[in-house]
C-alpha positions in Angstrom: 113.9 135.6 94.3 114.4 133.5 91.2 112.2 133.4 88.1 109.9 130.8 88.1 110.8 127.5 86.2 108.9 125.7 83.4 110.0 122.5 81.9 108.4 119.4 80.6 109.5 116.1 82.7 108.5 112.4 82.2 107.5 110.8 85.9 107.0 107.3 86.0 105.9 106.1 89.6 105.5 102.4 91.2 104.9 100.9 94.3 107.5 98.7 96.0 108.2 97.1 99.3 110.8 98.7 101.8 112.6 95.5 101.2 113.9 96.5 97.4 115.5 99.8 98.0 118.8 98.9 98.6 118.8 96.3 95.8 117.6 99.0 93.4 120.1 101.4 94.6 122.7 98.4 94.1 121.8 98.4 90.3 122.0 101.9 90.2 124.5 103.0 92.0 126.7 103.5 88.9 125.0 106.2 87.7 123.6 107.8 90.6 124.4 109.7 93.8 122.8 111.9 96.7 120.7 114.6 95.8 123.3 117.5 97.5 119.6 119.4 99.3 119.6 115.6 101.2 123.1 115.3 102.0 123.3 116.8 105.6 119.8 115.3 106.6 119.1 112.1 108.6 119.0 109.5 106.1 119.4 111.4 103.1 116.1 112.2 103.4 114.2 115.5 103.7 110.1 116.4 104.4 108.1 117.5 101.7 105.1 119.3 102.4 102.6 120.4 99.7 99.2 122.2 100.8 96.6 121.4 97.7 94.1 123.6 96.7 91.3 122.8 95.1 87.2 123.8 93.7 84.3 123.2 96.7 83.3 120.5 94.3 86.8 119.2 94.0 87.0 119.7 90.4 90.6 118.9 90.3 90.6 115.2 92.3 87.6 114.1 90.0 89.5 115.2 87.1 92.4 112.4 88.0 89.6 109.7 89.3 87.5 110.3 86.0 90.8 109.8 84.2 91.6 112.9 82.5 94.8 112.7 80.8 95.2 116.6 80.5 95.0 118.1 84.0 96.4 120.5 86.8 97.0 120.6 90.4 98.0 123.9 92.5 100.0 123.5 95.6 102.2 125.4 98.2 105.3 123.4 98.6 108.0 123.6 101.1 110.6 121.6 103.0 111.5 120.3 106.5 110.9 122.0 109.2 109.7 125.7 110.4 112.3 128.8 111.0 112.1 132.5 109.8 114.3 132.0 106.7 111.9 128.7 105.2 111.2 129.5 101.6 107.9 128.0 99.9 107.2 127.4 96.2 103.9 128.3 94.3 103.4 125.8 91.9 101.1 125.1 88.9 101.8 121.5 87.8 100.3 120.2 84.7 100.1 116.6 83.3 100.0 115.2 80.0 100.0 111.7 80.1 103.4 110.9 81.9 105.0 114.2 81.0 104.7 116.9 83.5 105.1 120.4 82.9 105.7 122.7 86.3 105.9 126.4 86.9 107.1 127.6 90.0 108.2 130.7 91.9 110.4 130.8 95.2 109.1 133.2 98.1 109.9 133.3 101.2 108.0 131.5 103.4 106.1 134.3 105.2 105.6 136.4 102.8 103.4 133.2 101.2 101.3 133.2 104.1 100.5 136.7 103.5 100.1 136.5 100.1 97.5 134.0 100.7 95.4 135.4 103.2 94.0 137.1 100.3 94.5 136.2 96.8 91.9 137.5 95.2 92.9 141.1 96.4 96.3 140.9 95.0 97.0 143.8 92.3 98.3 141.8 89.1 101.2 144.6 89.1 102.7 142.9 92.0 106.6 142.9 90.8 105.0 142.6 87.5 108.2 143.7 85.4 109.6 139.9 86.7 108.9 136.6 85.5 107.9 136.1 89.1 104.4 137.9 88.7 103.4 135.1 85.9 103.3 132.3 88.2 101.7 134.4 90.9 99.0 136.1 88.1 98.2 132.6 87.0 97.9 131.3 90.8 95.3 134.5 91.1 93.5 133.6 88.1 92.9 130.0 89.2 91.8 130.4 92.5 89.2 133.6 91.4 88.1 131.0 88.5 87.4 128.3 90.3 87.4 129.4 93.6 90.0 127.5 95.1 90.8 126.8 98.6 93.4 125.1 100.9 92.1 121.5 100.5 94.2 119.1 101.6 98.0 119.1 103.1 100.3 115.9 102.1 103.5 115.3 104.0 106.6 112.9 103.1 109.9 112.1 103.8 112.4 111.8 100.1 115.3 109.9 99.8 116.3 111.6 96.5 119.0 110.7 93.9 120.3 112.7 90.9 122.1 111.5 87.8 126.2 111.5 88.5 126.4 112.1 85.0 124.9 115.6 84.4 123.4 116.1 80.7 119.9 117.4 79.1 118.4 113.8 80.3 118.4 115.0 83.9 117.8 111.6 85.3 116.5 111.8 89.0 115.1 108.5 91.2 113.2 109.3 94.7 112.3 107.1 97.0 109.1 108.5 99.2 108.1 107.1 102.8 105.4 107.6 105.3 103.3 109.5 103.2 100.5 111.2 105.3 97.6 113.8 105.0 95.1 116.3 106.9 92.7 118.4 106.4 94.2 122.0 105.9 92.4 125.7 106.1 95.4 127.4 105.9 99.4 128.0 104.4 100.0 129.1 107.8 99.6 125.3 109.0 101.4 123.8 106.6 104.3 122.7 109.0 101.9 121.3 111.7 101.9 117.2 112.3 98.9 117.3 114.5 96.1 114.9 113.3 98.0 113.5 110.0 96.5 110.3 109.0 98.6 107.6 107.0 98.0 107.5 103.5 100.9 104.8 102.5 103.1 103.7 105.2 103.8 100.1 104.3 105.2 100.7 101.1 107.6 103.1 99.2 107.0 105.0 96.3 109.4 105.4 93.6 109.4 107.8 91.0 111.9 107.5 87.9 112.1 111.0 86.2 114.0 112.4 82.9 113.4 114.7 80.2 113.8 113.2 77.0 113.9 109.1 77.2 114.3 106.0 79.9 118.4 105.2 79.8 119.3 101.8 79.5 120.4 101.2 82.8 117.0 102.2 84.1 115.1 100.1 82.1 117.3 97.4 82.6 116.7 98.0 86.6 112.8 98.2 86.2 112.9 94.6 84.2 115.2 93.0 86.8 112.9 94.1 89.8 109.9 93.3 87.7 108.6 96.6 88.5 104.7 97.8 87.4 104.1 101.4 86.6 101.0 102.6 88.6 99.0 105.5 88.1 99.4 107.5 91.9 98.6 110.4 93.3 99.8 111.8 96.4 96.5 114.5 96.2 94.2 112.2 95.6 94.7 109.2 98.3 95.3 112.3 100.4 92.0 113.6 100.1 90.4 109.8 100.3 92.2 109.3 103.7 92.0 112.9 105.4 88.4 113.8 103.9 86.5 111.4 102.3 87.4 108.6 105.4 86.9 110.9 108.2 
């Protein structure tokens, strides 16, 4: 298991029409290339599955809806289809305006299911000699403190691109398709596609990500395509469609 990661990133989001994907890519081809994790996937897309935790009163949801600038989310994230070697990540995602700080720790998926069955019973000495236990400890602390529970599963296909010239800015462009959600009570259900409700099916979510500054070529693309930045939360949309509208 690898150590958790913790980094600050700028994330800027836009809704676009599907027909805009290729014109955007044409303007950026010189500077980006396919993410290696998508190279062997159909249409260069992999499936992201995120199970979000929230309190019984949906405190995290309402922080977003109320426009709180500093907020957090806890989720379990895994990818594609299940197999015995599937991995999952415990993630704590904090937002400060457009800046994202994420801590994540990698586990075998079946181990995650076992851990999350009774997280309040986990001894915090679990692998305490490694950085890995820091994320797990924060997870347990948040779950106990806020009575967090599995709330909504959000699934979508992502077409990811990374900067061709690797540097500290770590540029990344992603297109997210077919966002769907369902109310889910257990991490064991994260690979199920039953009873999914479409959240965003007629548009694509474009995300521009970078560490320090938006490069000139990216700014020019945004201007030429007349893109309008939006505040987009797949979690909140998932709650709206998967819980409130059902």
